[in-house]
LUMSE-836026 format. One record per residue (C-alpha): residue number from 1; x, y, z; chain. Coordinates in steps of 0.5 Angstrom, whole numbers, plus 500, padded with zeros to 3 digits. Layout:
! LUMSE-836026
   pos    c1    c2    c3   unit
   NUM     X     Y     Z      A
...
This chain:
! LUMSE-836026
   pos    c1    c2    c3   unit
     1   354   353   845      A
     2   353   345   848      A
     3   354   343   841      A
     4   361   347   840      A
     5   363   345   847      A
     6   362   338   845      A
     7   366   339   838      A
     8   372   342   842      A
     9   372   336   846      A
    10   372   331   841      A
    11   378   335   837      A
    12   382   335   844      A
    13   381   327   845      A
    14   383   326   837      A
    15   389   330   838      A
    16   391   327   845      A
    17   390   320   842      A
    18   394   322   836      A
    19   400   324   840      A
    20   400   318   844      A
    21   400   314   838      A
    22   406   318   835      A
    23   410   317   841      A
    24   409   309   841      A
    25   410   309   834      A
    26   417   313   835      A
    27   419   308   841      A
    28   417   302   837      A
    29   421   305   831      A
    30   427   306   835      A
    31   427   299   838      A
    32   427   296   831      A
    33   433   301   829      A
    34   437   298   835      A
    35   435   291   834      A
    36   437   292   826      A
    37   444   295   828      A
    38   445   289   833      A
    39   443   284   828      A
    40   448   287   823      A
    41   453   287   829      A
    42   452   279   830      A
    43   453   278   822      A
    44   459   282   823      A
    45   461   278   829      A
    46   460   271   825      A
    47   464   273   819      A
    48   470   275   824      A
    49   469   268   827      A
    50   469   265   820      A
    51   476   269   818      A
    52   479   267   825      A
    53   478   260   824      A
    54   481   260   817      A
    55   487   264   819      A
    56   488   259   825      A
    57   488   254   820      A
    58   493   257   816      A
    59   498   259   822      A
    60   497   251   824      A
    61   500   249   817      A
    62   505   254   817      A
    63   508   252   824      A
    64   508   245   821      A
    65   511   246   815      A
    66   517   250   819      A
    67   517   244   824      A
    68   518   239   818      A
    69   524   243   815      A
    70   527   243   822      A
    71   526   236   822      A
    72   529   234   815      A
    73   534   239   815      A
    74   540   238   820      A
    75   544   244   819      A
    76   537   249   819      A
    77   537   252   826      A
    78   532   257   825      A
    79   526   258   821      A
    80   527   260   813      A
    81   526   268   812      A
    82   520   267   808      A
    83   517   262   813      A
    84   518   267   819      A
    85   515   273   815      A
    86   509   269   813      A
    87   508   266   820      A
    88   508   273   823      A
    89   503   276   818      A
    90   498   271   819      A
    91   499   272   827      A
    92   498   279   826      A
    93   492   278   822      A
    94   489   274   827      A
    95   491   279   833      A
    96   487   284   829      A
    97   481   279   828      A
    98   481   277   835      A
    99   481   285   837      A
   100   475   286   833      A
   101   471   280   835      A
   102   472   282   842      A
   103   470   289   841      A
   104   463   287   838      A
   105   462   282   843      A
   106   463   287   849      A
   107   458   292   846      A
   108   453   286   845      A
   109   455   283   852      A
   110   454   290   856      A
   111   447   291   853      A
   112   445   284   855      A
   113   448   285   862      A
   114   444   291   863      A
   115   437   287   861      A
   116   439   281   865      A
   117   440   285   871      A
   118   434   289   870      A
   119   430   283   869      A
   120   433   280   875      A
   121   431   286   880      A
   122   424   286   877      A
   123   423   279   878      A
   124   425   279   885      A
   125   422   286   887      A
   126   415   284   884      A
   127   415   277   886      A
   128   415   273   880      A
   129   412   266   884      A
   130   405   270   883      A
   131   402   266   877      A
   132   398   273   875      A
   133   405   277   874      A
   134   410   275   869      A
   135   416   278   867      A
   136   419   277   860      A
   137   424   280   855      A
   138   423   281   848      A
   139   428   285   843      A
   140   431   288   849      A
   141   425   291   852      A
   142   423   288   859      A
   143   415   286   860      A
   144   411   286   866      A
   145   405   283   865      A
   146   399   283   870      A
   147   393   280   870      A
   148   387   285   870      A
   149   384   281   876      A
   150   390   284   881      A
   151   389   291   878      A
   152   381   292   877      A
   153   374   290   878      A
   154   371   287   872      A
   155   369   292   867      A
   156   372   298   871      A
   157   378   302   870      A
   158   379   304   878      A
   159   385   301   881      A
   160   385   296   887      A
   161   389   297   893      A
   162   392   290   892      A
   163   394   293   885      A
   164   397   300   888      A
   165   402   295   892      A
   166   404   292   886      A
   167   405   298   882      A
   168   409   301   888      A
   169   414   296   887      A
   170   414   297   880      A
   171   415   305   881      A
   172   421   304   885      A
   173   424   300   880      A
   174   423   305   875      A
   175   425   311   880      A
   176   432   307   881      A
   177   433   307   873      A
   178   433   314   871      A
   179   435   313   864      A
   180   429   308   863      A
   181   422   310   860      A
   182   416   306   862      A
   183   410   305   858      A
   184   403   302   860      A
   185   399   298   855      A
   186   392   296   857      A
   187   389   290   854      A
   188   382   287   854      A
   189   378   280   851      A
   190   374   281   845      A
   191   367   281   849      A
   192   364   288   848      A
   193   364   293   854      A
   194   357   294   857      A
   195   358   301   860      A
   196   355   308   859      A
   197   361   311   861      A
   198   366   307   856      A
   199   364   307   849      A
   200   368   300   847      A
   201   374   296   849      A
   202   379   301   846      A
   203   376   306   851      A
   204   377   301   857      A
   205   384   299   855      A
   206   386   306   854      A
   207   383   308   861      A
   208   386   303   865      A
   209   393   305   862      A
   210   392   312   864      A
   211   389   310   871      A
   212   396   306   872      A
   213   400   312   869      A
   214   397   317   874      A
   215   398   312   880      A
   216   405   312   878      A
   217   406   319   877      A
   218   401   322   883      A
   219   402   316   888      A
   220   409   314   887      A
   221   413   320   884      A
   222   415   318   877      A
   223   417   323   873      A
   224   411   324   868      A
   225   416   325   862      A
   226   418   318   863      A
   227   411   315   862      A
   228   407   313   856      A
   229   400   311   857      A
   230   397   306   851      A
   231   391   302   850      A
   232   391   296   845      A
   233   384   294   846      A
   234   382   286   844      A
   235   387   286   838      A
   236   394   283   841      A
   237   391   277   844      A
   238   396   272   848      A
   239   390   266   847      A
   240   384   265   843      A
   241   378   268   846      A
   242   374   262   845      A
   243   374   260   852      A
   244   374   263   859      A
   245   381   261   861      A
   246   383   265   854      A
   247   379   271   855      A
   248   382   271   862      A
   249   389   271   860      A
   250   388   276   855      A
   251   385   281   860      A
   252   392   284   862      A
   253   396   290   863      A
   254   403   290   861      A
   255   408   295   863      A
   256   414   296   859      A
   257   421   298   862      A
   258   425   301   856      A
   259   432   302   857      A
   260   435   308   854      A
   261   441   304   850      A
   262   443   310   846      A
   263   450   309   849      A
   264   450   302   847      A
   265   448   304   840      A
   266   453   309   839      A
   267   458   304   841      A
   268   456   299   836      A
   269   455   304   831      A
   270   462   307   832      A
   271   466   300   832      A
   272   462   299   826      A
   273   465   305   822      A
   274   472   304   825      A
   275   472   297   822      A
   276   469   300   815      A
   277   475   305   815      A
   278   480   299   816      A
């Protein structure tokens, strides 16, 4: 009977781990898809800017040509019909390029503005002057990295009282942004864990992530549907594990605030389709 219970427990743990990995993979794939689209939009924007410069040169040339005609022909009081027609066509084309550029710039700027506002509010809330707390942005995702000495005792996954104060500030930010998701990543150094409860650094990193997720849910009321717990063990270090300082830096917890930028994705996609149809 005990053997059966043990086997069922192992199966449940495996399925749960697979579910978390799939969700993380899905989030990373979505983020890559959005980043690829933004990169495409940026290329399109640069192309439009180049075409705009070319058209501006053509307009300047036509203006100068017409000016020369006026100066050299005393009885000519208006632009030639052909010159005026060409000038009007160039100006119209230039206006269309300006409109396309403006739309693309607005789409990208809105996304950047949301990210910048989020970073500013998080830095102000968690206290960016604390050297053990770092806030950064990578590819549209806000990362709050907290040194483990603020969150846990060595080799433990029980959250400290000081950590709860910090997590309360993070939770308030997440609560104020209902369209955002929150993923907690546990990271360790490469020193093997020596604990009868924990099997290895994978186990420690995951349990630290789930401990924080539970506090965000149970103590601060964050909707669990918006939370993801993930463990990265020792395999995504920031520095070399060959020194005590490097290992201390690598022992950290990252809280990822993931904006649901579907509205920006849709807006850029729609604008790209509109341009392709012209």
